[in-house]
N, C-alpha and C positions, 0 to 999 in steps of 0.2 A: 303640486301638490304630486304626492307620488301618486303612482297608478293605484292601490292598495284603498286609494281613498279619495277615488273618482267617484263621485255619488251614482247610484244607477238607475235608472227610470225604466218602465215598461217602453221596450222599444215599438215604435212605429212607425215605419219607412216612409222618409217623406222626397221624393227624386226630383231635383233642378238640374234644367238644360240649359248649360250656357251655350248663347250661341254667338258664336265668336265670329264678328265681320272685319272684313280686312283693316289693318291699320287701326286696331280695337289698341285701347289703354291698358297696361298690365296693370296697373296698380290699384285701379275698381277689380279688374278682373279677380286678381288673386287674392286683394282684401276679400273680398264675398265667399271665394273658394274654400279660403283657410279659418275664414270664420265656422265653414261647414264641419272640415276636416278635426278642428278642435273639440266642436259640440260633439261629435264621435264618440274623442276619447272620455268625455265627460260621463256617457251612457255604457259605455264600454261596449257597443254594440253598434250597428252599421243605423243608426236612425236617419242620419241623412246617407242620401247616394246622391250622384253628380254623372251627367255626361257631357262630353264637350261637341256643340255641333256646331256646321256649318258649311254653307253652300262648295260641293264637289264631296265633300263627305272626307278629305283626306288631312291637310295641312291648313293653318291659318296661321297670317304672319301679322306680327304686332308692331305697335307704332315706332318700337325700339327696335327691331329688325329680327326679332325672337321668332321661331317657329314654332308651334305648338301641333302636335299632332292629334286630331281628331277621332270621335270614336263613331259619329256616324255621320249622316249628312242632313238633309232637311227632309225626313223619316217622321211619319204618321206616331205621334204620341202620346201615352195615355192622356187622359182627364184630368185625373189627379196631378199633374206633373207641374212643375212652374218650370218658364222659359226665360232668363235672363238674355237680353239680348245687351251684346257688351259692343258699345263704338267706340269711337277717337278719333282722328284726325280723315276729313272727306267723307263724312259720312251719308252725308249724299249720294256720294258713286256706290258707297258699298250697301247701301239698300236699293240692294236689284229688284226687278221683277220677280224672280225664283223665292228671293227670302220674302219680299211684301207679301204675293200670296201667300205661302208657307206660315205665317203672321196670321193673316187672315184664316186660313181655313183651322187652324188650333185657337182663335179665339170665337170662332163660332161654336166651340164643342163647350164652351164655357172654361178653358184654359186660362190659369192665374198669368199673366205677361207681366215683366219688370224691363226696366231699361237701363242701366248701368251709364254716366257718365253722358255719351251723347246717343246710346242708345234710344230715349224719348224720340230723338227724331223720325227716326225710323219706325219707332212705335204710330206717334203722328202721321206719319208718311202711307202708312196702313188704314187710318182712321182710327187707331183704339182708342185715341185720347181725344176721340170729340166730346165734347162737355164734361171732361176730365181734368179732376187738377193735376198738374204734375210741374215736376224741376228739370231741369239740365242746365251741364256748367255754364258760369256764368260768362263766358269767353261766347255761349252760343246761343245769350238770350236774345237778341236783338232780330238777332238773325230768324230764330224759333217764333218770334212774335210777332214779323214782319210774315212768315209764310202759312203760319199756321193760329188762325182768328178762334176756330171752333175749341181750342183749348185753351182752358182753363190755369195759367202759366205763372209759378210760383219762384221767390230766389230759394227757398226752402234747402236744408242738405239735400233733406229727403219727402216725398210724399208717398202718403198710402193713400188709393181712395178705388173702393172697392178690392176687383181683383187686379188694377191696375197699381203696379209700383214702379215709380221714379227716385234716383239718384242722383247728384250734381257731379258726379266724376270724384278721382281722387280716394280719401278715406271716408267720404260719406258712404260709401257702399256698404263697409263693417257697419256702418250707424242702422244702415237699412237691415241689414241679415240680422243684426242683432238683436232689433224688435223685430223681426220675422219669427227670429229663434222662441223671444219670450213669446210672443204670441199662439204658435204652432205649438211649443214644449211648455216652459216654466221660465219662470225671471232668473233662478237660480242657476238656469244654463249660461243664460244671455247674460248674466255676470261672470262666472268663471270663465266666459270665454274672452270674455271684454280682458279679466286679469290676466290673462297667460296672454294675451297681444298687446299687454302692458297700456291698454287704451283706459284710460284715468277718467275718461267724463263721455259717456254713451247719449250721443246729440237727440234733440229730438224733433221735427217734425215743426217746431217753431224757431228752431234756429235758422242764419241765417249765414249763406255762403262764404262771403267777402269778410273779412275785416273789416270793422271800423275803418269810417275815414279815420280819424285821427289815427288809427295806428298804420296804417297805409301809407301816408304823408308823413307818418314818423312825427307828427306835430299836434299837440293840446292845446286847439285854439278856440273855444266854442263858435264865434263869430265867422272864423276860416271855415271850420266845417260847416258850419249852415251852411256857407254860400257855394261851398263846392258840391255839397247835394243840389241844393237850388239846380246847379248848371247840369250836373246829371239829369237830374228829372225835366229839363230842356233842351231837348239835344236838336229835334224838328223845329222848333222856336227859339232862338236864343232870346234870352233877358239881357239889357244892357248892362255894362257894369255900375253905369249910376244907378238902376234899377236896384240891382244886386245889394248895392254899398247903402240905399234909401232903405231898401228890408231888412236888414240887420242893423241898421243906427247908425252908419257911417257915413263922410262925407266919400266922396269917389278918390280923391287924392289920400286918403287913411287907407281903402281898400287897395287901394294902387302899393302904399308902401308896405302892406298887412304880406301880401302876397310878395313882394320884392323880398322881403326880409326873410320868409319862411319857405317861398319857393321859386325863388333865384329866377321869376319870370311874372310877367305883367298879369293880370286876370285876364285880359283877351286871349292871352298867347296860350292860357293854362285852358282856356274855355276851346280854344280852337285843337287845341291837341287831344281834347276830350273827344270832339266831334267827328275827328279825321281820324282817331281811332277806332269809335263805329263805324265808322264810314270802309275802312277796311276790314272789319270781322263782316260786315254786309257783301263786301265784295268775295271774299274768300269764302265766304259759306252759304252764299246764296245764288237766286241766278238771276236777282234782278239787275234790270239795266243801268246803267252809268250814273243816266239820269235824274232815276229813281232813288239811287243811294246817297246824289248829289243834295236833291229834294228832301229827303231822312234826315238827312245829318244837317238841314240849315242854310245849303247853300240856293241857292235863286238860280245861282247863275254859273251853268257848266262850265263855263271856260274859267270863271273863279276858283272853283273847288280844284279844276284840275292843277290850277298853276299852284295852290296852298298844297294840295298833296304832292307834288314835287318837291314841293319845300323842306315837306314834313318827310318823307320818307326815299327822295331822290328818283323817284320813278311815276309814270303815269297812273290812274286810276283805270284804265284799261288796258296796259300793258300787266299790272297786278294782276286783273282780272284772269292774264293769258288769252288761253284758246277763245274764251267767251266773252270778252272784250275788243277782238278783234274786228267783231263787226260795224262798233260803233266808234273805231277809230275817228272816221270820217266825220263823224258827228261832234267830237269834241278838243281837235286839234290838239 
């Protein structure tokens, strides 16, 4: 749209403070920031403003290695500002005491606070999501659930609960910001920004993060999808293939043929891979003991868990954990 056709509305500045944690993800941050930049083109006024903040106040390093120059450190902000915590890899390490204390202090003032990608972890660590509905990237879902039982975790692309906002990562932060823009200003502005970004479908809180099971596995077979859904819902207490087959009206042999034909593996093997993937996420993202990880993923015997893990990932659980697992090596062999 030519500049002289941009619709003007009465400017009313809203400032966002992007808290860039170490190893933050670029896409969620950039998507949110550009939504505000383009919204300002719509009004031809600096309706939205922003500052980049971080511990130390000098630079922040993204997970792709890019260095971002910061505007401020962990300084006091205005009550009307909105903080967006931008997380990424190893968010538990990036959630330092100074960062947590800063967020708690600003939250006590009534500041609106949101988390992009794994930023919800930092918010929960600071106690800001107790009793709140929230979301986080699907890869961190299991570990978050294990660590923060006071939060009401969802699998939505984003969640708004009062003055707490969370989005799951990737482009979901764009959907969150477009919703905030529509709420703070007007829907036409949000739609115009979406058009500029070629974002043809603004998702809502009812949309889930992950592709449907048929899309993920590349197969549209109702019974196969149902069995996989049952497997994903029963990781801690695995269900036997015979029961899975019975529940979808098949024999165990028919179920085995179905998995072999479409997924080139047995139901037992596929189920094991799901459990081991969850175990790997928990090992990498939490401080849970290896034994507790094993139990959470349906392994009653630590030695069996270690053997299966080594077969799948060519390393042992405690070596995967690195320095966290050294203490437990003698227990798992």
